[in-house]
C-alpha positions in Angstrom: 130.9 118.3 157.3 127.6 119.4 156.4 124.9 116.9 155.6 121.2 117.0 154.3 118.8 114.3 154.5 115.4 115.2 153.1 112.0 113.5 152.6 108.4 114.1 151.0 105.2 112.4 151.7 102.1 112.8 150.4 99.2 112.4 152.8 95.9 112.6 151.9 92.6 113.6 154.1 89.4 113.7 152.5 89.3 115.9 149.3 92.2 117.5 150.8 96.7 116.6 150.0 99.2 117.3 151.7 102.5 117.2 151.1 104.7 116.7 154.4 108.5 117.9 154.0 111.4 116.3 156.6 114.3 118.0 156.6 117.5 116.4 158.5 120.3 118.2 158.5 123.2 119.0 160.5 126.1 121.5 160.0 129.4 121.9 162.1 132.1 124.9 163.0 135.1 124.9 164.5 137.9 127.2 165.0 140.8 128.2 166.6 140.7 131.8 167.2 137.7 134.0 166.0 134.8 133.8 164.8 132.5 131.3 163.9 129.1 130.6 162.5 127.4 126.6 161.8 124.1 127.9 160.2 120.9 125.3 160.0 118.2 127.7 157.8 116.6 125.5 154.7 115.0 127.3 151.5 112.3 125.2 150.7 110.8 126.1 147.1 107.2 123.7 146.4 106.8 123.3 142.4 103.4 122.2 140.9 103.4 119.9 138.1 101.3 120.9 135.3 98.0 118.8 134.7 98.3 116.8 131.7 95.2 117.6 129.2 93.4 114.6 127.9 92.2 114.4 124.5 
């Protein structure tokens, strides 16, 4: 069973704002004969929200 939990936090230091992403995941592979592969690879994409214009 594969399980992934993702938690994101915003942390501000001075004028800079950082995004902290914590990824907890688990991959299990079982076989009786042959090869098995359990991968914990992660693909992360970060999108920037467009700023709203003030009229």
